[in-house]
VEXFIBA-130361 format. One record per residue: residue number from 1; residue in three letters; x, y, z of N, C-alpha, C in turn. Coordinates in steps of 0.02 Angstrom, whole numbers, always signed. Example, Ala and Ser with C-alpha at 12.3 -4.5 7.8 and 13.67 -1.06 7.14 Angstrom:
2
(1,"ala",(+660,-284,+390),(+615,-225,+390),(+660,-165,+390))
(2,"ser",(+642,-112,+354),(+684,-53,+357),(+645,+2,+394))
//
This chain:
319
(1,"met",(-610,+636,+132),(-628,+582,+87),(-701,+565,+97))
(2,"arg",(-739,+561,+43),(-810,+548,+47),(-823,+474,+58))
(3,"ile",(-878,+460,+95),(-897,+391,+108),(-949,+369,+57))
(4,"ala",(-959,+304,+53),(-1006,+277,+5),(-1077,+290,+26))
(5,"ala",(-1119,+304,-21),(-1190,+309,-8),(-1222,+241,-18))
(6,"ala",(-1286,+235,+1),(-1319,+171,-5),(-1323,+148,-78))
(7,"arg",(-1327,+197,-124),(-1328,+181,-195),(-1271,+216,-229))
(8,"ile",(-1233,+177,-265),(-1175,+205,-301),(-1181,+187,-374))
(9,"val",(-1171,+236,-416),(-1168,+222,-488),(-1098,+199,-503))
(10,"arg",(-1091,+135,-520),(-1025,+107,-531),(-1001,+123,-601))
(11,"arg",(-938,+145,-605),(-906,+159,-669),(-862,+101,-689))
(12,"pro",(-853,+89,-753),(-806,+37,-775),(-736,+53,-750))
(13,"leu",(-697,+2,-736),(-629,+12,-713),(-586,+43,-767))
(14,"ala",(-548,+92,-747),(-503,+126,-794),(-444,+82,-810))
(15,"ala",(-431,+50,-821),(-379,+2,-836),(-385,-52,-783))
(16,"gly",(-162,-271,+845),(-111,-249,+806),(-68,-207,+846))
(17,"gly",(-67,-172,+843),(-47,-120,+890),(+17,-86,+870))
(18,"val",(+19,-52,+813),(+77,-12,+796),(+52,+56,+775))
(19,"pro",(+30,+98,+823),(-1,+161,+805),(+46,+211,+776))
(20,"arg",(+109,+206,+789),(+157,+253,+760),(+225,+221,+759))
(21,"gly",(+274,+253,+727),(+340,+223,+721),(+342,+172,+666))
(22,"phe",(+383,+121,+672),(+388,+72,+618),(+398,+3,+647))
(23,"ala",(+382,-46,+607),(+392,-115,+626),(+424,-152,+568))
(24,"arg",(+462,-203,+582),(+494,-242,+530),(+463,-312,+527))
(25,"gln",(+474,-344,+470),(+452,-412,+459),(+376,-417,+462))
(26,"ser",(+349,-471,+488),(+277,-484,+482),(+241,-476,+548))
(27,"trp",(+256,-423,+585),(+221,-412,+647),(+149,-394,+632))
(28,"ala",(+104,-411,+678),(+33,-395,+669),(+23,-320,+678))
(29,"val",(-31,-294,+650),(-45,-223,+653),(-113,-210,+683))
(30,"arg",(-124,-148,+702),(-184,-122,+733),(-244,-169,+735))
(31,"pro",(-251,-206,+789),(-307,-252,+791),(-374,-216,+798))
(32,"arg",(-375,-154,+824),(-439,-119,+830),(-449,-72,+772))
(33,"his",(-424,-63,+777),(-438,-20,+723),(-389,-34,+662))
(34,"ala",(+164,+290,-640),(+208,+341,-667),(+195,+350,-741))
(35,"pro",(+166,+401,-727),(+155,+409,-800),(+214,+382,-840))
(36,"gly",(+199,+344,-892),(+252,+318,-935),(+279,+250,-912))
(37,"ala",(+260,+228,-853),(+284,+164,-829),(+251,+107,-868))
(38,"pro",(+288,+56,-887),(+259,+2,-927),(+209,-38,-887))
(39,"ala",(+160,-65,-920),(+109,-106,-887),(+138,-174,-870))
(40,"phe",(+108,-207,-822),(+129,-275,-805),(+116,-322,-863))
(41,"arg",(+159,-370,-870),(+150,-421,-921),(+127,-486,-888))
(42,"pro",(+71,-514,-910),(+48,-577,-881),(+101,-631,-888))
(43,"cys",(+105,-673,-838),(+155,-727,-841),(+127,-786,-804))
(44,"ser",(+155,-843,-817),(+135,-904,-782),(+183,-917,-725))
(45,"ser",(+160,-957,-677),(+202,-973,-620),(+246,-1033,-637))
(46,"asp",(+311,-1020,-643),(+358,-1073,-659),(+385,-1102,-594))
(47,"thr",(+364,-1162,-578),(+385,-1193,-515),(+444,-1240,-524))
(48,"ser",(+475,-1238,-582),(+530,-1284,-595),(+595,-1262,-560))
(49,"thr",(+601,-1198,-546),(+662,-1173,-514),(+666,-1198,-442))
(50,"thr",(+727,-1208,-418),(+736,-1229,-348),(+736,-1170,-301))
(51,"gln",(+743,-1110,-328),(+741,-1050,-286),(+670,-1036,-264))
(52,"arg",(+663,-1014,-202),(+599,-993,-176),(+607,-922,-148))
(53,"phe",(+558,-880,-162),(+562,-810,-144),(+515,-793,-86))
(54,"val",(+536,-745,-46),(+494,-719,+9),(+502,-643,+11))
(55,"leu",(+460,-611,+52),(+462,-539,+59),(+493,-520,+126))
(56,"asn",(+541,-475,+124),(+570,-447,+185),(+541,-377,+193))
(57,"thr",(+501,-367,+245),(+457,-308,+249),(+469,-264,+309))
(58,"glu",(+461,-199,+298),(+458,-150,+353),(+400,-104,+338))
(59,"tyr",(+370,-76,+390),(+315,-29,+378),(+311,+24,+432))
(60,"cys",(+280,+79,+414),(+272,+135,+459),(+201,+161,+454))
(61,"leu",(+169,+171,+511),(+104,+203,+514),(+110,+269,+552))
(62,"leu",(+97,+323,+519),(+103,+390,+547),(+34,+422,+546))
(63,"pro",(-1,+425,+602),(-70,+449,+601),(-76,+525,+594))
(64,"his",(-133,+547,+568),(-151,+617,+568),(-144,+643,+640))
(65,"pro",(-115,+702,+651),(-106,+726,+720),(-170,+727,+760))
(66,"ala",(-226,+742,+727),(-290,+745,+763),(-316,+676,+780))
(67,"lys",(-287,+624,+750),(-311,+555,+762),(-258,+513,+797))
(68,"ala",(-205,+545,+820),(-149,+507,+848),(-168,+468,+910))
(69,"ala",(-215,+494,+950),(-233,+460,+1013),(-263,+391,+1000))
(70,"lys",(-299,+384,+943),(-328,+319,+929),(-288,+280,+878))
(71,"gly",(-232,+308,+854),(-189,+272,+808),(-206,+283,+735))
(72,"gly",(-251,+331,+720),(-269,+344,+650),(-319,+294,+624))
(73,"glu",(-330,+296,+558),(-380,+253,+526),(-350,+208,+472))
(74,"asp",(-284,+211,+464),(-250,+166,+418),(-234,+100,+453))
(75,"ala",(-221,+48,+413),(-199,-16,+439),(-158,-51,+386))
(76,"cys",(-119,-101,+406),(-81,-140,+357),(-65,-208,+386))
(77,"phe",(-40,-253,+345),(-17,-318,+369),(+41,-341,+326))
(78,"ala",(+79,-389,+352),(+135,-417,+314),(+148,-487,+337))
(79,"thr",(+155,-532,+288),(+180,-600,+300),(+238,-611,+252))
(80,"ser",(+265,-671,+251),(+321,-684,+206),(+301,-686,+133))
(81,"his",(+236,-692,+118),(+214,-697,+49),(+157,-650,+31))
(82,"ala",(+135,-607,+76),(+80,-562,+62),(+86,-499,+104))
(83,"val",(+67,-443,+74),(+68,-379,+109),(+5,-340,+89))
(84,"gly",(-15,-294,+131),(-74,-254,+113),(-78,-191,+154))
(85,"val",(-113,-141,+128),(-127,-79,+163),(-201,-62,+153))
(86,"ala",(-229,-27,+201),(-299,-6,+197),(-307,+62,+229))
(87,"asp",(-351,+103,+201),(-362,+171,+225),(-436,+179,+242))
(88,"gly",(-452,+178,+307),(-520,+188,+329),(-545,+257,+308))
(89,"val",(-603,+260,+278),(-629,+323,+251),(-651,+369,+307))
(90,"gly",(-618,+427,+312),(-627,+471,+369),(-695,+503,+374))
(91,"gly",(-733,+505,+318),(-799,+535,+320),(-846,+503,+370))
(92,"trp",(-831,+441,+391),(-874,+407,+440),(-873,+441,+508))
(93,"ala",(-822,+481,+522),(-819,+515,+586),(-878,+562,+596))
(94,"gln",(-905,+588,+541),(-964,+631,+545),(-1025,+594,+570))
(95,"arg",(-1024,+527,+567),(-1078,+486,+593),(-1059,+453,+658))
(96,"gly",(-1003,+474,+687),(-981,+446,+750),(-951,+377,+745))
(97,"val",(-927,+359,+685),(-898,+294,+673),(-822,+299,+662))
(98,"asp",(-784,+258,+695),(-712,+254,+685),(-697,+206,+628))
(99,"ala",(-682,+233,+570),(-669,+191,+511),(-606,+149,+520))
(100,"gly",(-563,+167,+568),(-504,+127,+581),(-522,+57,+606))
(101,"leu",(-581,+50,+636),(-603,-17,+657),(-613,-62,+597))
(102,"tyr",(-642,-34,+544),(-655,-74,+484),(-590,-91,+447))
(103,"ser",(-548,-41,+435),(-485,-55,+399),(-442,-103,+438))
(104,"gly",(-439,-95,+504),(-399,-140,+545),(-424,-212,+544))
(105,"thr",(-491,-219,+546),(-520,-286,+543),(-507,-319,+476))
(106,"leu",(-514,-281,+422),(-502,-309,+355),(-430,-333,+348))
(107,"met",(-382,-294,+371),(-312,-314,+365),(-295,-372,+411))
(108,"arg",(-325,-374,+470),(-313,-430,+515),(-340,-495,+487))
(109,"glu",(-399,-491,+456),(-427,-551,+425),(-385,-574,+366))
(110,"ala",(-359,-526,+327),(-317,-544,+270),(-252,-576,+294))
(111,"gln",(-223,-549,+347),(-161,-578,+373),(-171,-649,+398))
(112,"ser",(-226,-660,+434),(-238,-727,+462),(-247,-779,+407))
(113,"arg",(-274,-758,+350),(-285,-805,+295),(-223,-813,+252))
(114,"ala",(-180,-764,+251),(-120,-768,+209),(-60,-798,+244))
(115,"lys",(-64,-804,+310),(-6,-824,+350),(+24,-890,+329))
(116,"asp",(-18,-937,+312),(+7,-1004,+296),(+5,-1019,+221))
(117,"leu",(-5,-968,+180),(-9,-978,+108),(+53,-954,+73))
(118,"ala",(+77,-991,+25),(+135,-971,-14),(+116,-954,-87))
(119,"asp",(+53,-965,-103),(+31,-951,-172),(-44,-937,-170))
(120,"thr",(-62,-874,-176),(-133,-856,-172),(-148,-797,-216))
(121,"cys",(-210,-791,-237),(-233,-735,-277),(-252,-678,-231))
(122,"pro",(-226,-618,-242),(-241,-562,-196),(-315,-544,-196))
(123,"val",(-350,-551,-252),(-421,-536,-253),(-459,-587,-210))
(124,"ala",(-440,-651,-215),(-471,-702,-174),(-458,-690,-100))
(125,"leu",(-396,-671,-84),(-378,-656,-15),(-419,-597,+11))
(126,"leu",(-424,-545,-30),(-463,-486,-10),(-536,-503,-3))
(127,"his",(-561,-546,-47),(-631,-567,-44),(-645,-604,+21))
(128,"glu",(-602,-651,+40),(-612,-689,+101),(-611,-643,+162))
(129,"ala",(-564,-595,+162),(-560,-548,+218),(-623,-504,+221))
(130,"tyr",(-645,-483,+163),(-705,-441,+159),(-766,-478,+184))
(131,"glu",(-774,-541,+163),(-831,-581,+186),(-830,-589,+261))
(132,"ala",(-771,-594,+290),(-765,-600,+363),(-789,-536,+397))
(133,"thr",(-774,-479,+368),(-797,-416,+398),(-873,-410,+394))
(134,"gln",(-902,-439,+342),(-975,-434,+334),(-1012,-474,+388))
(135,"ser",(-979,-524,+415),(-1010,-565,+467),(-992,-541,+537))
(136,"thr",(-953,-486,+542),(-935,-459,+607),(-990,-412,+631))
(137,"glu",(-1020,-428,+687),(-1078,-391,+711),(-1060,-319,+729))
(138,"asp",(-1102,-273,+709),(-1096,-202,+726),(-1034,-168,+699))
(139,"leu",(-1001,-198,+650),(-942,-166,+620),(-965,-120,+563))
(140,"leu",(-952,-56,+570),(-971,-7,+520),(-909,+27,+493))
(141,"gly",(-916,+55,+433),(-861,+92,+402),(-846,+66,+332))
(142,"thr",(-802,+101,+298),(-777,+80,+233),(-703,+94,+229))
(143,"thr",(-671,+62,+181),(-599,+69,+175),(-577,+56,+103))
(144,"thr",(-523,+88,+82),(-489,+68,+21),(-443,+10,+39))
(145,"ala",(-417,-25,-10),(-375,-83,+5),(-328,-98,-53))
(146,"cys",(-267,-117,-36),(-218,-139,-85),(-182,-200,-57))
(147,"val",(-183,-255,-95),(-151,-317,-73),(-105,-342,-128))
(148,"val",(-45,-363,-110),(+3,-391,-157),(+28,-457,-129))
(149,"thr",(+31,-508,-172),(+55,-573,-151),(+115,-595,-193))
(150,"leu",(+157,-637,-164),(+215,-664,-199),(+215,-739,-191))
(151,"cys",(+212,-776,-247),(+214,-849,-242),(+287,-871,-237))
(152,"asp",(+298,-934,-218),(+366,-960,-207),(+411,-948,-268))
(153,"ser",(+383,-956,-327),(+424,-953,-387),(+438,-881,-411))
(154,"gly",(+408,-832,-377),(+424,-763,-392),(+372,-724,-430))
(155,"thr",(+313,-752,-441),(+260,-715,-474),(+228,-667,-424))
(156,"ile",(+228,-603,-442),(+196,-552,-401),(+127,-539,-429))
(157,"arg",(+77,-538,-385),(+9,-521,-404),(-15,-464,-360))
(158,"gly",(-48,-415,-391),(-73,-358,-353),(-146,-346,-366))
(159,"ala",(-181,-321,-315),(-251,-301,-322),(-260,-236,-284))
(160,"asn",(-287,-186,-317),(-296,-121,-285),(-367,-97,-296))
(161,"leu",(-399,-76,-241),(-466,-47,-244),(-465,+19,-208))
(162,"gly",(-476,+74,-245),(-476,+140,-215),(-413,+180,-230))
(163,"asp",(-394,+224,-184),(-338,+269,-197),(-277,+256,-154))
(164,"ser",(-274,+198,-120),(-210,+174,-96),(-176,+144,-157))
(165,"gly",(-118,+114,-151),(-87,+85,-210),(-18,+58,-197))
(166,"phe",(+14,+37,-252),(+82,+11,-245),(+124,+29,-305))
(167,"met",(+189,+27,-293),(+239,+40,-345),(+289,-18,-343))
(168,"leu",(+313,-39,-401),(+364,-91,-405),(+428,-62,-435))
(169,"phe",(+482,-69,-398),(+547,-43,-419),(+596,-101,-430))
(170,"arg",(+644,-89,-474),(+698,-137,-485),(+764,-99,-489))
(171,"pro",(+814,-119,-449),(+879,-86,-453),(+911,-95,-521))
(172,"asp",(+946,-45,-544),(+982,-48,-608),(+1052,-74,-593))
(173,"pro",(+1066,-138,-608),(+1131,-167,-590),(+1188,-135,-628))
(174,"ala",(+1174,-110,-687),(+1228,-79,-727),(+1253,-15,-697))
(175,"ala",(+1210,+18,-655),(+1230,+82,-626),(+1249,+77,-553))
(176,"ala",(+1253,+15,-527),(+1270,+6,-456),(+1341,+29,-442))
(177,"gly",(+1349,+63,-386),(+1415,+86,-367),(+1452,+36,-325))
(178,"gly",(+1509,+55,-302),(+1549,+11,-260),(+1528,+13,-187))
(179,"arg",(+1566,-15,-143),(+1555,-17,-71),(+1487,-45,-53))
(180,"gly",(+1464,-92,-93),(+1401,-124,-76),(+1340,-83,-94))
(181,"gly",(+1348,-27,-129),(+1292,+15,-147),(+1247,-15,-199))
(182,"arg",(+1189,+15,-208),(+1141,-8,-258),(+1135,+45,-312))
(183,"gly",(+1117,+22,-371),(+1105,+69,-425),(+1038,+104,-416))
(184,"pro",(+1025,+154,-457),(+961,+190,-453),(+903,+142,-463))
(185,"leu",(+848,+156,-429),(+789,+114,-436),(+750,+135,-498))
(186,"gln",(+729,+86,-537),(+688,+99,-595),(+615,+82,-578))
(187,"leu",(+570,+128,-591),(+499,+117,-578),(+471,+74,-635))
(188,"leu",(+452,+12,-618),(+425,-33,-668),(+349,-27,-674))
(189,"phe",(+316,-12,-618),(+244,-10,-620),(+217,+33,-563))
(190,"arg",(+163,+68,-578),(+127,+108,-527),(+52,+96,-536))
(191,"ser",(+18,+72,-484),(-54,+60,-489),(-91,+126,-499))
(192,"glu",(-149,+121,-529),(-190,+180,-541),(-245,+186,-489))
(193,"asp",(-262,+249,-473),(-317,+261,-426),(-383,+239,-458))
(194,"gln",(-429,+220,-416),(-498,+206,-436),(-543,+255,-399))
(195,"gln",(-573,+301,-434),(-614,+352,-404),(-683,+355,-438))
(196,"his",(-735,+360,-397),(-802,+374,-424),(-806,+447,-446))
(197,"ser",(-773,+490,-408),(-766,+561,-424),(-710,+587,-380))
(198,"phe",(-694,+651,-386),(-637,+678,-348),(-645,+665,-273))
(199,"asn",(-593,+637,-243),(-591,+622,-172),(-646,+575,-149))
(200,"phe",(-670,+534,-196),(-723,+485,-182),(-701,+418,-210))
(201,"pro",(-655,+384,-174),(-626,+323,-201),(-672,+262,-196))
(202,"phe",(-658,+212,-237),(-689,+147,-228),(-673,+125,-156))
(203,"gln",(-720,+91,-124),(-711,+72,-54),(-754,+12,-37))
(204,"leu",(-728,-28,+10),(-764,-87,+34),(-797,-73,+101))
(205,"gly",(-857,-99,+111),(-887,-93,+177),(-960,-73,+175))
(206,"thr",(-981,-42,+229),(-1051,-25,+241),(-1081,+17,+186))
(207,"asp",(-1136,-5,+157),(-1175,+32,+107),(-1138,+44,+41))
(208,"ser",(-1081,+13,+31),(-1045,+21,-31),(-1059,-38,-77))
(209,"ser",(-1071,-23,-141),(-1082,-77,-189),(-1017,-100,-220))
(210,"asp",(-960,-70,-203),(-896,-93,-228),(-878,-159,-194))
(211,"arg",(-846,-202,-231),(-828,-269,-206),(-755,-284,-223))
(212,"pro",(-724,-332,-189),(-655,-351,-205),(-645,-367,-279))
(213,"ala",(-696,-396,-312),(-690,-413,-383),(-684,-351,-427))
(214,"asp",(-700,-292,-400),(-692,-230,-438),(-620,-205,-438))
(215,"ser",(-577,-237,-400),(-507,-215,-396),(-473,-218,-463))
(216,"ala",(-429,-171,-476),(-384,-175,-533),(-328,-224,-516))
(217,"thr",(-311,-268,-562),(-263,-321,-546),(-205,-322,-595))
(218,"trp",(-148,-348,-572),(-88,-353,-613),(-48,-414,-590))
(219,"gln",(-3,-435,-633),(+47,-484,-611),(+108,-479,-655))
(220,"thr",(+165,-499,-627),(+227,-500,-664),(+275,-547,-628))
(221,"gln",(+333,-558,-658),(+383,-602,-627),(+434,-559,-591))
(222,"ala",(+445,-573,-528),(+491,-534,-488),(+563,-559,-496))
(223,"gln",(+610,-517,-477),(+680,-535,-474),(+705,-521,-403))
(224,"thr",(+756,-556,-383),(+786,-543,-318),(+808,-470,-314))
(225,"gly",(+790,-436,-261),(+808,-366,-253),(+754,-318,-273))
(226,"asp",(+701,-343,-306),(+644,-299,-322),(+615,-269,-258))
(227,"val",(+589,-209,-264),(+563,-174,-206),(+490,-155,-218))
(228,"leu",(+446,-178,-175),(+376,-159,-177),(+363,-105,-126))
(229,"leu",(+329,-53,-146),(+308,+0,-101),(+231,+3,-102))
(230,"leu",(+199,-11,-46),(+128,-2,-39),(+116,+57,+7))
(231,"ala",(+65,+96,-8),(+52,+155,+34),(-21,+176,+28))
(232,"thr",(-44,+210,+79),(-110,+242,+76),(-101,+311,+43))
(233,"asp",(-158,+345,+32),(-154,+407,-6),(-120,+463,+33))
(234,"gly",(-107,+452,+97),(-68,+502,+135),(+1,+512,+106))
(235,"leu",(+29,+460,+74),(+92,+468,+39),(+81,+495,-31))
(236,"phe",(+36,+463,-69),(+29,+480,-140),(-3,+549,-152))
(237,"asp",(-42,+574,-103),(-71,+641,-110),(-19,+696,-99))
(238,"asn",(+35,+679,-65),(+84,+730,-46),(+151,+725,-81))
(239,"met",(+165,+670,-115),(+228,+662,-150),(+217,+636,-221))
(240,"phe",(+249,+668,-269),(+245,+645,-338),(+287,+581,-345))
(241,"asp",(+270,+540,-394),(+305,+477,-405),(+380,+486,-414))
(242,"lys",(+398,+538,-451),(+470,+550,-464),(+507,+566,-399))
(243,"asp",(+474,+601,-353),(+506,+618,-290),(+510,+557,-244))
(244,"ile",(+459,+514,-246),(+461,+452,-207),(+519,+409,-232))
(245,"thr",(+525,+402,-298),(+577,+361,-328),(+646,+387,-310))
(246,"ala",(+656,+453,-316),(+721,+483,-302),(+740,+475,-228))
(247,"leu",(+692,+487,-184),(+707,+482,-113),(+720,+409,-92))
(248,"leu",(+680,+363,-118),(+689,+293,-101),(+757,+268,-126))
(249,"thr",(+776,+288,-186),(+842,+269,-212),(+898,+294,-166))
(250,"lys",(+893,+356,-145),(+943,+386,-102),(+946,+350,-34))
(251,"ile",(+888,+337,-6),(+885,+305,+60),(+913,+234,+57))
(252,"met",(+894,+196,+7),(+915,+126,+4),(+988,+119,-13))
(253,"ala",(+1015,+167,-49),(+1088,+166,-62),(+1126,+175,+3))
(254,"lys",(+1101,+219,+47),(+1133,+229,+111),(+1121,+170,+158))
(255,"asp",(+1060,+142,+154),(+1042,+87,+198),(+1086,+26,+184))
(256,"ala",(+1108,+17,+122),(+1152,-39,+105),(+1218,-33,+143))
(257,"gln",(+1235,+27,+165),(+1296,+38,+203),(+1283,+47,+277))
(258,"gly",(+1222,+29,+298),(+1205,+31,+369),(+1192,+100,+396))
(259,"glu",(+1166,+145,+355),(+1155,+214,+376),(+1081,+231,+377))
(260,"asp",(+1064,+281,+418),(+999,+313,+418),(+942,+268,+443))
(261,"lys",(+884,+300,+451),(+823,+267,+474),(+794,+225,+418))
(262,"pro",(+749,+179,+434),(+717,+138,+382),(+684,+182,+330))
(263,"ala",(+682,+158,+269),(+655,+196,+213),(+581,+213,+224))
(264,"cys",(+543,+166,+253),(+472,+178,+263),(+460,+238,+309))
(265,"val",(+502,+244,+361),(+496,+300,+407),(+513,+366,+373))
(266,"gln",(+568,+366,+335),(+589,+428,+303),(+538,+452,+251))
(267,"leu",(+509,+406,+214),(+459,+425,+165),(+396,+452,+199))
(268,"ala",(+374,+420,+252),(+315,+443,+289),(+328,+512,+319))
(269,"gln",(+387,+522,+346),(+403,+587,+375),(+407,+642,+322))
(270,"arg",(+434,+625,+263),(+437,+675,+209),(+366,+694,+187))
(271,"ala",(+323,+644,+179),(+254,+658,+159),(+218,+700,+212))
(272,"his",(+231,+686,+275),(+201,+726,+329),(+226,+798,+326))
(273,"his",(+290,+807,+311),(+317,+874,+306),(+282,+913,+251))
(274,"val",(+271,+882,+193),(+236,+915,+139),(+164,+930,+159))
(275,"ala",(+132,+884,+195),(+63,+894,+216),(+55,+955,+261))
(276,"cys",(+108,+972,+296),(+107,+1030,+341),(+115,+1096,+305))
(277,"gln",(+137,+1094,+242),(+150,+1155,+204),(+85,+1185,+177))
(278,"arg",(+82,+1250,+175),(+23,+1285,+149),(+36,+1320,+83))
(279,"asn",(+96,+1314,+58),(+112,+1347,-6),(+162,+1304,-44))
(280,"cys",(+137,+1248,-68),(+180,+1202,-106),(+137,+1165,-157))
(281,"glu",(+171,+1137,-206),(+136,+1097,-257),(+141,+1024,-238))
(282,"cys",(+85,+989,-239),(+84,+918,-225),(+30,+886,-267))
(283,"pro",(+29,+820,-273),(-21,+787,-315),(-94,+805,-298))
(284,"phe",(-110,+810,-233),(-179,+824,-214),(-200,+894,-236))
(285,"ser",(-157,+943,-225),(-174,+1012,-246),(-181,+1017,-321))
(286,"ala",(-138,+980,-358),(-142,+982,-431),(-208,+951,-455))
(287,"lys",(-229,+895,-425),(-292,+863,-444),(-351,+907,-425))
(288,"ala",(-347,+941,-368),(-401,+984,-346),(-412,+1041,-396))
(289,"arg",(-358,+1069,-419),(-364,+1124,-468),(-394,+1100,-533))
(290,"glu",(-378,+1039,-552),(-408,+1011,-613),(-484,+1006,-607))
(291,"glu",(-508,+999,-545),(-580,+994,-532),(-610,+1062,-517))
(292,"gly",(-570,+1116,-522),(-595,+1182,-507),(-601,+1197,-433))
(293,"ile",(-564,+1160,-392),(-566,+1168,-319),(-502,+1204,-297))
(294,"ala",(-510,+1257,-258),(-452,+1294,-234),(-423,+1259,-173))
(295,"his",(-367,+1227,-182),(-332,+1195,-126),(-258,+1210,-135))
(296,"tyr",(-227,+1236,-82),(-157,+1254,-85),(-118,+1216,-32))
(297,"gly",(-59,+1194,-50),(-16,+1158,-4),(-32,+1084,+1))
(298,"gly",(-5,+1053,+52),(-13,+981,+60),(-81,+962,+90))
(299,"lys",(-91,+897,+100),(-154,+870,+127),(-138,+827,+188))
(300,"met",(-157,+852,+246),(-143,+814,+307),(-187,+752,+310))
(301,"asp",(-156,+696,+328),(-192,+633,+327),(-151,+581,+366))
(302,"asp",(-181,+524,+380),(-142,+466,+402),(-95,+446,+345))
(303,"ile",(-36,+424,+363),(+13,+404,+312),(+40,+335,+330))
(304,"thr",(+29,+287,+286),(+57,+220,+296),(+101,+203,+236))
(305,"val",(+162,+182,+250),(+210,+162,+199),(+237,+93,+217))
(306,"leu",(+231,+47,+170),(+256,-22,+179),(+304,-37,+122))
(307,"ile",(+363,-60,+140),(+414,-76,+90),(+435,-149,+98))
(308,"ala",(+427,-187,+45),(+443,-259,+46),(+494,-274,-9))
(309,"thr",(+549,-305,+10),(+601,-323,-37),(+598,-398,-52))
(310,"val",(+602,-416,-115),(+601,-486,-136),(+670,-516,-124))
(311,"val",(+672,-569,-83),(+735,-602,-68),(+726,-678,-76))
(312,"val",(+783,-713,-83),(+781,-786,-87),(+772,-814,-17))
(313,"asp",(+729,-864,-11),(+717,-897,+53),(+778,-938,+70))
(314,"glu",(+817,-914,+119),(+880,-947,+136),(+868,-1016,+168))
(315,"ser",(+811,-1025,+199),(+797,-1091,+230),(+790,-1145,+177))
(316,"val",(+766,-1126,+117),(+761,-1173,+62),(+828,-1182,+29))
(317,"glu",(+864,-1125,+20),(+929,-1128,-12),(+977,-1174,+26))
(318,"gly",(+971,-1174,+92),(+1018,-1213,+131),(+995,-1284,+144))
(319,"ala",(+934,-1300,+119),(+908,-1367,+132),(+944,-1420,+93))
//
């Protein structure tokens, strides 16, 4: 992944310590370091309902094997009302800089500011975190970033800058099976990548003219049981949307019956398996060919997968 130069020609927008394994809920993270899917529909925050919604989250960080000793360069955070992922741009290693320091600092700052908020704009949250990194002495690097927030009344807001991203799924109640199973997941929305050029994503940080305000933004009204998937490009470069949807549906149907490993772990492991292949079709190889670049098989990278389910806040329901 290319890093930002001191001067970037900006294009208009097209529309801790968990180095490996997984964590649930809102634990802190690394302190050092569809086509055809409908667009979001703007909506207002209706606070008249007595129901209050929160996010039940799990996440997995699976570092590039060559970066495992330092925990990779990805980072993420999760609170009851906000989640985010960031991918430190690996090109900084050529300058002796660990970009994981920057992505980790950005996510830690975002978490500290979101912890006590139940209604916030993701761009504003990202902006505050970014400004905090700018005042951190000797902090170098750049990172992509994706932040999604959920207000009490169920409005989901998303902001994505670069080639990390998120997907919003909703179970099909009409197709739900028995024994507590869930119906197939329907992909409601998939964020779009923001690239200056191939493998050169929008990024925040040192010498980059990209800013949080350049993020692509969306909002919609959530329903109980909706599933948010945030991930760095380690997932999206190695798995097509249809395969992510199919595997997540299968995993969560089993998980409802108390089976198998967490979905975030299984998705990260599947993406890693594809990354190890040298003769397979994946999104990154397809995009490379479109640019006239010969690339075969998967793309080894840090892989971060965060899955947040919208649930009713039981502490309010029982009040």
